[in-house]
PLY file of the C-alpha trace (Angstrom):
ply
format ascii 1.0
element vertex 459
property float x
property float y
property float z
element edge 458
property int vertex1
property int vertex2
end_header
125.97 88.59 116.46
125.26 90.80 113.61
121.43 91.50 113.37
120.25 90.40 109.64
117.00 91.89 108.97
116.52 94.96 111.84
112.68 95.56 110.46
112.03 92.04 109.90
111.47 90.11 112.98
111.24 86.88 111.32
114.95 86.46 111.03
116.17 88.40 113.91
117.30 87.49 117.39
118.74 90.42 119.57
122.09 91.28 119.81
124.25 89.16 121.90
121.80 86.05 122.46
123.14 82.54 122.55
122.59 80.30 119.37
122.66 76.71 120.06
121.97 73.83 117.69
118.34 74.14 115.81
117.23 70.99 117.40
117.81 72.34 120.77
116.93 76.40 120.63
113.91 75.89 118.58
111.22 73.59 119.75
109.36 73.92 116.61
112.50 72.45 114.49
113.12 69.13 116.85
112.47 66.44 114.16
111.69 68.45 111.26
112.41 67.38 108.10
114.85 70.53 107.64
116.52 70.61 111.14
119.82 69.95 109.52
119.84 73.11 107.08
118.11 75.01 109.53
121.28 74.38 111.97
123.30 75.54 109.51
121.77 78.60 108.66
121.99 79.61 112.44
125.44 78.35 112.78
126.45 80.70 109.73
124.10 83.34 111.32
122.28 83.60 108.26
118.73 83.33 109.89
117.53 83.40 113.47
114.48 82.88 115.62
111.71 84.79 117.00
111.49 86.58 120.33
109.40 83.56 121.58
111.93 81.08 120.90
110.21 79.54 117.93
111.71 79.50 114.72
108.78 79.10 112.65
110.39 76.96 109.73
106.91 76.66 107.92
106.26 80.29 107.29
106.59 82.07 104.11
109.50 83.97 103.06
109.21 87.04 100.78
111.60 87.91 97.77
113.68 90.82 99.86
114.11 88.02 102.53
115.46 85.24 100.20
117.66 87.68 98.15
119.43 88.69 101.22
119.85 85.17 102.41
121.38 84.34 98.92
123.52 86.94 98.79
124.74 86.48 102.90
124.99 82.85 102.15
127.78 84.04 99.60
129.72 86.49 101.84
127.73 89.56 100.80
127.37 91.21 104.42
126.76 94.72 103.13
124.65 96.86 105.32
121.93 99.69 104.46
123.16 103.26 104.82
121.69 105.40 107.49
118.11 106.04 106.46
118.00 103.94 103.86
115.78 100.27 103.76
117.47 97.04 105.18
117.28 95.54 101.77
118.41 98.44 99.54
121.98 96.71 99.09
120.98 93.49 98.21
118.52 95.04 95.43
121.20 97.35 94.48
123.56 94.56 93.73
121.12 92.01 92.23
120.05 94.62 89.69
123.52 95.37 88.52
124.22 91.87 87.99
120.89 91.74 85.71
119.37 89.26 88.52
115.49 88.66 87.70
113.32 90.32 90.31
109.82 91.16 90.97
110.71 93.74 93.82
108.21 92.28 96.13
109.56 93.25 99.71
107.06 92.61 102.22
104.18 90.41 100.82
104.67 86.26 101.93
102.47 84.98 99.82
103.43 86.28 96.74
107.11 85.27 96.29
106.74 81.56 94.45
108.98 78.46 94.44
109.45 79.16 90.76
110.87 82.64 90.90
113.38 81.37 94.11
114.61 78.87 91.42
114.92 81.46 88.68
116.77 83.91 90.83
119.29 81.07 92.37
119.83 79.76 89.08
120.60 82.85 87.64
122.62 84.05 89.98
124.80 80.80 90.17
125.15 80.29 86.23
125.01 84.18 85.20
122.29 83.09 82.27
119.45 84.48 81.45
116.97 81.54 81.53
113.18 81.26 81.64
111.52 79.92 85.06
111.04 76.50 83.47
114.63 76.33 82.97
115.87 77.18 86.26
113.65 74.66 88.01
115.16 71.94 84.98
118.57 72.94 85.94
117.96 71.99 89.63
116.59 68.96 89.09
119.40 68.05 86.65
122.11 69.13 89.24
120.47 67.24 91.86
119.55 70.23 94.04
116.03 69.30 94.29
113.73 66.68 94.01
110.72 68.69 93.54
107.87 68.80 96.11
105.92 66.10 94.57
108.11 64.33 91.89
111.20 65.14 90.24
109.62 67.16 87.23
109.29 70.64 86.42
105.57 70.13 87.45
106.31 68.50 90.33
108.57 71.05 91.82
105.38 73.26 92.35
106.46 76.38 90.90
103.41 78.24 91.75
103.73 77.46 95.53
105.10 79.80 98.02
108.27 79.42 99.57
108.62 78.64 103.12
111.78 79.47 105.54
112.94 75.85 105.74
112.59 75.33 101.79
114.58 78.60 101.54
117.60 77.38 103.54
117.55 73.95 102.04
118.04 75.22 98.79
120.58 77.59 99.69
122.72 74.99 101.52
122.43 72.71 98.80
123.28 75.77 96.13
126.22 76.55 98.47
127.48 73.10 98.28
127.41 72.82 94.67
128.77 76.25 93.73
131.48 77.68 95.55
130.45 80.93 94.15
128.22 83.02 92.22
128.94 84.00 89.00
130.13 87.11 88.24
128.48 87.64 84.87
126.18 90.48 84.25
122.98 89.33 82.36
122.20 91.84 79.75
118.71 93.31 79.68
116.05 91.28 78.14
116.07 92.36 74.24
112.77 91.20 73.78
111.25 93.94 76.30
109.73 96.56 73.95
109.85 99.45 76.41
110.88 100.85 79.50
109.86 103.99 80.98
112.62 105.25 83.30
112.93 101.70 84.13
109.66 100.10 84.38
108.20 97.98 81.95
104.68 96.70 81.28
103.80 93.66 83.49
106.26 94.54 85.71
105.11 94.98 89.62
104.12 98.16 91.21
106.44 97.35 94.04
109.44 97.34 91.54
108.19 100.78 90.32
108.28 102.18 93.73
111.31 100.01 94.41
113.06 101.80 91.15
111.34 105.32 91.22
109.86 105.59 94.66
106.57 106.97 95.81
104.40 108.72 93.20
103.84 112.48 93.72
99.93 112.02 92.68
97.45 109.05 91.83
94.90 109.87 89.61
91.95 107.61 88.79
90.76 106.92 84.94
87.63 106.07 83.66
88.90 102.37 82.58
89.40 101.49 86.26
93.41 101.83 86.45
95.47 104.54 88.05
97.76 106.62 86.97
100.57 106.88 89.32
102.38 110.19 88.50
105.96 111.20 88.99
106.20 115.15 88.31
108.61 115.88 91.13
111.13 116.52 87.90
109.36 117.56 84.77
112.84 116.78 82.60
111.51 112.81 83.70
107.79 113.34 83.88
106.22 109.62 83.99
102.64 108.20 84.56
102.80 104.62 85.14
99.23 102.92 84.83
98.63 100.41 87.76
95.82 97.77 87.96
96.15 95.05 90.33
99.63 95.86 91.50
100.84 95.14 88.05
102.00 98.29 85.47
99.50 98.09 82.67
100.21 101.36 80.79
103.24 104.17 80.36
103.42 107.06 79.23
105.77 110.48 79.20
106.29 113.44 76.31
109.69 113.83 77.80
113.09 112.57 76.39
115.12 111.79 79.00
112.05 109.13 80.60
111.67 106.79 77.53
114.11 104.17 76.81
112.25 102.35 74.16
113.82 99.46 72.08
115.07 99.09 69.59
115.84 103.01 68.83
112.23 104.11 68.93
112.42 107.34 70.90
110.84 110.72 71.10
112.25 113.31 68.71
112.45 111.31 65.32
110.12 111.18 62.85
106.91 109.19 62.24
108.73 107.80 58.89
111.70 106.83 60.48
109.59 105.04 63.65
107.60 103.02 61.24
110.66 101.78 59.33
112.00 100.54 63.23
109.04 99.08 64.01
108.18 97.31 60.83
104.73 97.23 60.58
102.17 98.04 58.30
99.17 97.33 60.52
99.54 100.94 62.19
96.77 103.49 61.98
97.80 107.11 61.48
95.29 109.38 62.70
95.13 113.70 62.70
97.97 113.80 65.12
99.09 110.29 66.18
99.76 106.76 65.06
98.92 103.64 67.04
99.90 100.23 66.44
99.64 96.71 68.22
102.07 93.91 69.15
100.88 91.14 71.06
98.59 92.36 73.95
100.37 96.08 73.86
99.10 98.89 72.12
101.56 101.52 71.42
100.34 105.20 70.31
102.79 107.39 69.18
101.90 111.25 69.71
103.20 113.64 66.49
103.98 116.97 66.14
102.75 117.72 62.51
104.29 121.27 62.95
107.97 120.13 63.46
108.66 117.13 60.35
105.92 114.73 62.32
108.52 114.16 65.12
107.23 112.13 67.69
106.81 114.19 70.75
104.82 111.58 73.33
104.71 107.89 73.96
101.82 105.70 75.35
101.56 102.45 75.94
98.77 100.31 77.19
98.08 96.55 77.84
94.88 95.37 76.80
93.87 94.66 80.49
94.05 98.45 80.97
90.79 99.30 78.25
87.38 97.59 77.82
86.48 98.31 81.45
84.62 100.80 83.32
85.86 102.15 86.55
84.28 103.60 89.57
85.91 107.04 89.55
83.53 110.17 90.42
83.43 112.64 87.85
84.71 114.93 90.53
87.98 112.74 90.95
88.40 112.57 86.75
87.87 116.11 86.39
90.48 116.73 89.07
92.79 114.29 87.42
92.23 115.53 83.91
92.91 119.55 85.19
96.12 118.24 87.08
97.55 116.21 83.67
96.86 119.19 81.68
99.28 121.25 83.80
101.28 118.75 84.05
101.66 118.19 79.92
101.95 121.80 79.52
105.11 121.69 81.93
106.59 118.51 80.60
106.59 119.91 77.23
108.23 123.08 78.16
110.88 121.21 80.14
111.55 118.91 77.06
112.07 122.43 75.01
113.98 124.24 77.65
111.18 126.83 78.08
110.62 128.01 82.23
107.87 126.44 83.70
104.59 127.87 84.13
103.37 128.53 87.98
99.74 126.68 88.71
97.45 129.74 89.25
94.57 128.77 91.92
92.80 131.74 90.17
93.38 131.17 86.43
91.73 127.68 87.40
88.95 128.83 88.70
88.19 131.12 85.31
88.97 127.98 83.38
86.85 125.18 85.01
84.12 127.79 85.17
84.18 128.45 81.56
84.58 124.45 80.91
81.44 124.04 82.77
79.57 126.87 81.14
80.35 125.25 77.54
79.28 121.61 79.07
75.78 123.08 80.51
74.78 125.86 77.69
76.06 123.36 74.90
78.32 125.89 73.11
82.10 125.52 72.11
83.68 129.11 71.88
85.94 131.60 73.62
83.11 133.84 74.00
80.10 132.63 76.00
76.81 133.54 74.83
76.27 136.51 77.10
79.22 138.02 74.99
81.89 137.66 77.96
85.95 137.22 76.66
88.13 135.01 78.53
89.78 138.42 79.38
86.38 139.29 80.85
86.19 136.11 82.82
89.91 136.52 84.39
89.41 139.79 85.67
86.05 138.89 87.02
88.13 136.49 89.19
90.68 139.30 90.29
93.29 138.77 87.69
95.44 141.90 86.68
97.62 141.12 83.49
100.06 142.38 80.97
99.20 139.29 78.85
96.94 136.59 78.65
95.66 134.09 76.47
93.15 130.53 76.41
92.69 127.53 75.02
90.03 125.20 75.10
89.07 121.70 73.25
86.36 119.60 73.55
85.69 116.01 72.94
89.12 114.03 73.18
89.27 111.02 75.16
91.61 112.72 77.87
93.73 115.20 78.88
96.61 114.03 77.08
94.97 113.78 73.68
93.68 117.38 74.40
96.94 118.56 74.96
98.68 116.92 71.55
95.81 118.37 69.56
96.66 121.65 71.28
100.40 121.11 70.17
99.28 120.53 66.78
97.38 124.04 66.34
99.74 126.74 65.81
97.60 129.12 68.03
97.27 127.03 70.92
100.85 125.65 70.35
102.14 129.50 70.61
100.31 129.71 74.36
101.59 126.29 75.72
105.21 127.26 74.52
105.14 130.88 75.06
108.09 132.19 76.62
106.24 135.41 78.00
103.11 133.71 79.98
104.25 132.63 83.31
100.94 131.07 84.95
98.43 128.69 84.10
95.16 127.39 85.30
93.25 124.34 83.64
89.55 123.49 83.97
87.46 120.70 83.05
84.17 119.96 82.77
81.92 116.83 81.82
78.68 116.74 80.07
77.00 119.00 77.04
76.92 117.90 73.57
80.80 116.77 73.45
81.08 115.08 76.76
83.81 116.67 77.95
85.48 120.11 77.86
89.09 121.42 78.20
90.28 125.01 79.05
93.48 126.44 79.96
93.83 130.13 81.09
97.39 131.65 80.69
98.61 135.10 81.85
101.57 137.25 83.01
100.81 139.63 85.96
0 1
1 2
2 3
3 4
4 5
5 6
6 7
7 8
8 9
9 10
10 11
11 12
12 13
13 14
14 15
15 16
16 17
17 18
18 19
19 20
20 21
21 22
22 23
23 24
24 25
25 26
26 27
27 28
28 29
29 30
30 31
31 32
32 33
33 34
34 35
35 36
36 37
37 38
38 39
39 40
40 41
41 42
42 43
43 44
44 45
45 46
46 47
47 48
48 49
49 50
50 51
51 52
52 53
53 54
54 55
55 56
56 57
57 58
58 59
59 60
60 61
61 62
62 63
63 64
64 65
65 66
66 67
67 68
68 69
69 70
70 71
71 72
72 73
73 74
74 75
75 76
76 77
77 78
78 79
79 80
80 81
81 82
82 83
83 84
84 85
85 86
86 87
87 88
88 89
89 90
90 91
91 92
92 93
93 94
94 95
95 96
96 97
97 98
98 99
99 100
100 101
101 102
102 103
103 104
104 105
105 106
106 107
107 108
108 109
109 110
110 111
111 112
112 113
113 114
114 115
115 116
116 117
117 118
118 119
119 120
120 121
121 122
122 123
123 124
124 125
125 126
126 127
127 128
128 129
129 130
130 131
131 132
132 133
133 134
134 135
135 136
136 137
137 138
138 139
139 140
140 141
141 142
142 143
143 144
144 145
145 146
146 147
147 148
148 149
149 150
150 151
151 152
152 153
153 154
154 155
155 156
156 157
157 158
158 159
159 160
160 161
161 162
162 163
163 164
164 165
165 166
166 167
167 168
168 169
169 170
170 171
171 172
172 173
173 174
174 175
175 176
176 177
177 178
178 179
179 180
180 181
181 182
182 183
183 184
184 185
185 186
186 187
187 188
188 189
189 190
190 191
191 192
192 193
193 194
194 195
195 196
196 197
197 198
198 199
199 200
200 201
201 202
202 203
203 204
204 205
205 206
206 207
207 208
208 209
209 210
210 211
211 212
212 213
213 214
214 215
215 216
216 217
217 218
218 219
219 220
220 221
221 222
222 223
223 224
224 225
225 226
226 227
227 228
228 229
229 230
230 231
231 232
232 233
233 234
234 235
235 236
236 237
237 238
238 239
239 240
240 241
241 242
242 243
243 244
244 245
245 246
246 247
247 248
248 249
249 250
250 251
251 252
252 253
253 254
254 255
255 256
256 257
257 258
258 259
259 260
260 261
261 262
262 263
263 264
264 265
265 266
266 267
267 268
268 269
269 270
270 271
271 272
272 273
273 274
274 275
275 276
276 277
277 278
278 279
279 280
280 281
281 282
282 283
283 284
284 285
285 286
286 287
287 288
288 289
289 290
290 291
291 292
292 293
293 294
294 295
295 296
296 297
297 298
298 299
299 300
300 301
301 302
302 303
303 304
304 305
305 306
306 307
307 308
308 309
309 310
310 311
311 312
312 313
313 314
314 315
315 316
316 317
317 318
318 319
319 320
320 321
321 322
322 323
323 324
324 325
325 326
326 327
327 328
328 329
329 330
330 331
331 332
332 333
333 334
334 335
335 336
336 337
337 338
338 339
339 340
340 341
341 342
342 343
343 344
344 345
345 346
346 347
347 348
348 349
349 350
350 351
351 352
352 353
353 354
354 355
355 356
356 357
357 358
358 359
359 360
360 361
361 362
362 363
363 364
364 365
365 366
366 367
367 368
368 369
369 370
370 371
371 372
372 373
373 374
374 375
375 376
376 377
377 378
378 379
379 380
380 381
381 382
382 383
383 384
384 385
385 386
386 387
387 388
388 389
389 390
390 391
391 392
392 393
393 394
394 395
395 396
396 397
397 398
398 399
399 400
400 401
401 402
402 403
403 404
404 405
405 406
406 407
407 408
408 409
409 410
410 411
411 412
412 413
413 414
414 415
415 416
416 417
417 418
418 419
419 420
420 421
421 422
422 423
423 424
424 425
425 426
426 427
427 428
428 429
429 430
430 431
431 432
432 433
433 434
434 435
435 436
436 437
437 438
438 439
439 440
440 441
441 442
442 443
443 444
444 445
445 446
446 447
447 448
448 449
449 450
450 451
451 452
452 453
453 454
454 455
455 456
456 457
457 458
């Protein structure tokens, strides 16, 4: 027999072991209400028992297992490529078809009966439905009588799904529909934006399924976490997570954002406002902010290049108005790394060679930010008369050319970056084709609360 889930013992039996009728094979299915459906699944080689001889029909099932069972019940027996997760071909097919997924492949308690109904009915009909509509379809087609009553509420959509229930649903669906719909469900038009396929409200599990593991996780003062994807600066993305959900999105690279309808990097602010169709936005020095429902969108503007949009930030109201527990040292490190990432993403979008991160320049930059915070001044030259070039030389840096950017009081490195991009001198340093190394330094305190420094040089 083919092993169904090589890494999921809940649905696996050993190669070559005998399969008998469920009532005989599994002591815990004898007289069980779903014994007939379990026997069908075993006979069809869709499911098997545990090594201890039990089937555990009342164990919860997760989305990945249910999706695989659904597709295998209809003859899809693809196996994953070597080294890929066992569930990869099932998710790949479902994604191509536009089926509604939560991309949770591990948590048996997070996959609900309502989500199972939505997935089954979407696959069977090829239509975009709400969860309530999907449950009603199951009721209308006599595929369920609900858990407590033949109503949407009686179906108990918020409940978890057991192995026995899953197999019962799939048996009845297979008897009702000889094959699944081949229709591909188009993307939901109501989705306001997606960053590399991820939208606010999605699960972090879905994000990892689509993008893989982030290269870095940065804590924020608001208590959510930025998952930073910087392995390819042309697709740079920061995905904000809280409680397993996506609550914020940001990027300043053109190939990352897929904002609908037609709102994207590179268009002018006037074009953006006409697309948004809102007169309730607020325009500031270098950004424009508007609110739609619970989502706030901030468009960062390049005033020096025709008021074009050069960055987009989206946040859910749940991401803000709270205080996080991140230490000052963690925030300092996050802001410093983000300042470097933002500079390189900016350069990547414009076809300029990337900066190399430099430890000596970072030490010089951090020292100057701390000095400004401690001694409450804001200037390239410190009270002792030392210039940026003096400070870099003190760190052992020798250079052919060098420069420095400073900022103070901005909300975070994102806002500091775009303020620099709207200042000719600072912008020139960030987009210089001769400067090759960059160090970033941040410090908290002083008159302005937070100080930012960037030290650039060419050896």
